[in-house]
N, C-alpha and C positions, 0 to 999 in steps of 0.2 A: 604575489600579484593578486589583487582583489578582483572580485566579479561584482558588477553592479547590475541592477534590474531596471529595465525601462519597459513601459507598455503603452499601447495605443489601442483605443476601443473603436470598433465599428458598431456604434450603439443601435443603428437602424436594424441590423441583422443579428444583434446579440452575439457577435463573434468577437472574442477578445484576442488580440495579437500581443504576445509577449516576446521581447527580445532580451536575451541574457548575454552580456558581454564577457567573452573569455578569450583573451589574446593568447593565453598559454596553450590552447589546444590546437591540434593539427587538423581537426575535422569540424564540419558543421553538422549540427543535429536539427532536423525539422520534425516536429511531432504535432499531430492533430489529436486532440483529446475530446471525446464525446462523453459528457458527464450526465448520468441519469440517476434517479433515486434507486437505491438497492431494494428490490422487492422479490418475494418468492415467485410471483407471477412471471417476472421477466428475467430473473437471474440465469436460468438455463438457456433461454433463447439468446441472450447477449453473449454468454460463454461460447455457444455454438457458432455464433456469427464470427467471432475472432478466428475460428478455424476455417470456416467456409470462405470467408473473404480472402484468405491467403491463396486460394486457388486461382486468382487472377481477375482480370477485367476484360472488357471488350477489346481493348488495345493489346493486352497481354493475356491471352485466353487460357493459360495453364501455369502451374507452378514452375515448370521448366522455362517458360517464356519470361516469367518474372525474374527468375535467377539469371537468365541470359541478359536481361536489361540491367541488372545490378552489375554484372561483369562489364558490360559496355560502359557503365558509369564509373569506371576506374575502381571496381571492387566495392561499390557502395553496399550498405547493409540495410535491409528492410524487414520489418516484423510487425505483427499485430498481436496484441495481448490484452488480457483482462486484468484490471487492477481494482482492488477494494480499498476505498478511502473513506473511512468513517461510515456514514450512511449512504454513500454513493458507490455505484458500480461504474467503472470507466472502461470504455473501449479505446485503446491506445494505439495509434498508428505512429510508427517510428521509422525514420529514414536518416542514415548517417552517411555523409559524403566528404570527400577530400576538399580542403579549403582552396581558395584562390583560383577557382575555375568558374568564371562567370557563366559560361555555357552550361556547366554542370549544375549550377544552382537553378537555372531556368528549367533544365530537364527534371530536376528533383521535384519542383513544385508541380510541373505538368504531370509527372508520374503519380504523385499523391492525389492530384485531382481526378485522374483516371481511376485509380484504385478506390477512391472514396465515393465518387459520384456515378461511375459507370461499371458497376460490378457485373459479373457473368449472370445472364438470365436465360431462362427457357420459358416462354409464355409469360405467365403472371407470377413466376417464382424463380428461385435459384435453380440451377441444374439439379434434378432429382437425384441422380446417381451420386453427385458430390455430397449432397446433404446427407444421404443415407450412410455413405462411407464415414463422413465426419461424425455422425451421430454414434456410430459404433466405436470409433476411436475415443470420443469424449466419454462414453459410458465406461470404457475400460480405465480411462484416466481417473474418473471419479471413484470407481471401485478400488483402485490401487492406493487411495489415500490411506488405507489401513496398513499398507506395507511399511510406511515410516511411522513407527509408534510414537516417536517424539512429537511429530507434527500432528498426527491423528489425535493424540490425547489433548493437545492444545485446542484443536478445532472442536472437539467434543465438549470440553469444558466451556468454551465460548458459547456453543449452541445451548447448553443447559443453563448457563448464566444469563443468556439473553433470549430466552424463549419468547418473551413478549416484546422484544426490541428488534429493530431492523439489523443491528450489528451482528446478530447471531446467524444471519442468512449466509450460506456457503456460496461465495461468488462464482465458483467454478460450476455451479449447477447441481441438479439432482437427477439421478437415473430415471426415477419414476415420471419425471416431467418430459423426458425426451420423446416418449411415444406419442405425445399429443402434438409434436412439432413436425410440420411438413414444409416443403419448399416454398409454398405460397405464404403460409403463416410467418415464416422466417423473413422473407423479403418484405412483407408488410411491416414487421417489427423494425427492420432496418430503416425503411423509409420513414417511419414514425420517429426513429431516433434522429435522423438527419433533419427532420422538420421541427422537432420539439426539444431536443436536448440542449444543454449548455455546452457550447463549443469553444475550445481554447486552441489557439495555434501558438506553440512554444518553440522558439528558435535560439540557437547559440551561434555566435560568430564574432568576428573582429568589429571594432568600432567603424572601420571603413566600409563594412558590408551592411551596416544597419539599415540605411535608407533603401538600398536595393532589395534586401530581404523582406522588409516591411511592405514595399511596393508589390513584390511578387505574392506575398501572403494575402494582400488585399484583393488580388485577382481571383483567389479561390472562391468559387461561386456558392457560398453557403447562404441559405435563407431559412433561418430557424426563428421560431417565435418564443423559444425558451419556456414552453408551457410545463415541461416536466421538471419541476423544482422540488428539492428536498424540503420536507416539512419539519418544523421543530418537533422534537420528540422528548417527552419527559421520561427520564430514566428513573423508574421507580425502584427503590431499594427496600429490602426486607431485613428485619432484625434477626430472622431465623437463618442459620447457616444450612445451605442445601448440600446434601452428601449424595454423590452418585458413584456407583460401582459398576464396572463392566468387565466381562471376562472374554479374552481372546487368547489365541495361541501366541505367547510371547515369552522370550527367555528372561526378560527383565520387567518388573512391574514399573509403572509410571504413575506419579501423582502430579496433579496440577491444582494449585490453589488460585482462585480468582478473587481479587479484591476490588471493591469500589473505592475510587480515589476521591470522589466528591469534589472534583475540580474540572471545569470545562477546559478543553485543550486550547481555546483561544485566550484564556486568562494569562496575565503576566506571571502569575505564581507557578505556571507550568515549569518554568526553569528550575524552581525550587524542587518540584516533584522529580525532575530528572536527576538532580543531585541526591535526593532522598533514595531513589531507586538504585543509584550507583553504590551508595553506602550499604543498602539492604542486600542486594544480590547481583549487582551489575558487573562485578569483576572478581578475580581470584583473591583480592584482599577484602572482599565484602564480608559482612556478618554471616550471611548464609553459607558461603563457601568455607569460611574459617571454622564455623561452629558445627554445621550439619555434616559436612564432609570431612574436614581435616581433624577436628577435635573429637567428634563423636563417631565418625565412620558410619553414619546412618544412611548414606547414599553413594551412588557412583558418580553422579554429576548433579549440579544444581545451579540455577540462576533465576533472576527475576528480570522482567522487562515490561515496558509500557507500550500501549497503543497510542500513537501520536494523535489520532483524531477521535479518540473515544476515552471516556474516563474510567479505564480499567488498568489495573496492574496485575500481572500474573507471575506465579512462581512455579517452575517446572523442575522435576527431579526424577532420576532413575533410582529405584530402591529394591531391596529384597522385601518380599511381602511382609515378613515378620517385623520390619522396622517402620511400618506405616504409622502407627500411633506416635512412636518416638519422633519420627521426622516431622510430623504435623505440629507436635508440641514445641519442638525446637524452633521451627519456622515462626510460630506465633511469638515465642519468647524473643527472637531476634527483632521483630517489629516493635515489641515493647521496649527494647533497648533504645531504639530511635525515639520512641515516644517519651522516654524518660530523660532524654538529653545526655545519654551516656556515650557521647562521641567527642573525642578531643579535637582541638583545632587543627592539628597536623593531619589527622585522618580526613577531616572535612576538606582541607586544602588539596590533598591528594585526589579525592573524589572529584572536586571541581576541575582540577587540571586534566584528569582523565576525560571529562566531558568536553572541555575546551579543545583538547587535542583531537577528539573525535570530530568536532564541527570544523576545525581548521582543515582536517584531512579531506573534507568534502570538496574543498577547492581544487583538489587534484582529479576530480571525477565529474564529467559533464552530467552523467545520469544522476549522480547524487545531488548535484546542484539543482537540476531540474525537479527532482523529487522534493527537495526542501522548498523550492519556490512554489510548486504546485500545492503543497500542504498549506503554505501561507496564504495563497490565493483562495483556497477553499475555506479557510478559517476567516478570511477577510482581515487578517492582521498585517500582512505585507511587510513583515520584518525581514531584515537582512541577516546574514550569518553573524556579522559584526555586532549587530544589536542584540542578537540572541546570546552571544558570548558575554556581553556586558551584563546581561541579566543574571547569567550564571555566576559571574564574578562577585555579584552583590549578595549572594545567598549566605546567610549566617546560621550558626548552630540553632539559634532560637527559631529561625524560619523552618529548618528541617524538623525540629520537634513539633512545631505547630502543624506542619503539613502531615507528618506521620500520624498524628492523633486523628486525622480525618480519614485515614485509610482503614477500611473495615472488611473483614472476610465475608464473602458472599457465598462461594461455592467451593467444595472440595470434590475433585474428580479422581477416581482411583481405577486404573487399568491394570488388571492382573491376568 
């Protein structure tokens, strides 16, 4: 069963309403997305907001009251989170409810309006005690990113690779910035987000629910002027390879290689880059896995991956320290294999089918479909999954070779 996308715009208030049809699902999802440019100045404040706002609103003045309301709404699920999408930081309100209950839908939209527009306040700020508690919790969360060495090494490579670009900013915030934030500054930042951010309302439901859900969404009283827009950013690339080493207590060394792909995510050729990455290090049959791990035994694990909204490809691997040079050499040789068209048609077809299966599987998940659609709206390409699959099917060996030749090593990060 396919899912199609329809949207209706409230151009006066700059609030876009998107309806995604999904008859196959048993629940409705209603999400409100506040999109702002990702900046060092605001990253920590926005990350803190996600936690403070979970503590309730005037109508439901505690986490316990919010949970009780979810129970009353037949076990609905509510959450607020931070998402990093390219050069944007997103404050994401999520509510999932059981289908086919008209009264429940009305309650859901009223609840979201309360949580969004009437947060808990004391004087001219959020409740001071709540803000201080959430600051401590967020500080520990930020510090704990070192605990997962795989994720930490990826983040650190990205920070080094994008020192002068927005994409290197850590969307969960910075400990050193927390001390400057108080309850009044935080509320002022939230009010500014409501007034100036790009707001999207994304909903899933049956065709029979579309008109009703759009009508309810239109009643949400957002008045944004969309002043906070992401500016175009030139990604400057260097011919010099940057090498960064860091020492932490770790049982296993990690290397991450960051490559410039030289292709904008909105370009049609991105489908070719997906196939190229799949051949390079996207699966157990890839060049990296078969050569670096299976043939040479130079790593414990290895894979490559792309950032959907930024022109970067990364390779990450767990290694023994003494295999550092060997692993880096083999990784670069694997890329040369793609650049020299040393891939047979059978291997190419397998890689394409892997990617096609991945995108088909998205149809079984509402959140995956919403994420795909949000990416397309941000890029202003508005492709469907079916269109994306067709682009993958058309990729040739010559396309892969051409695309691989545009991939250049930028940064090598080594954690030991």
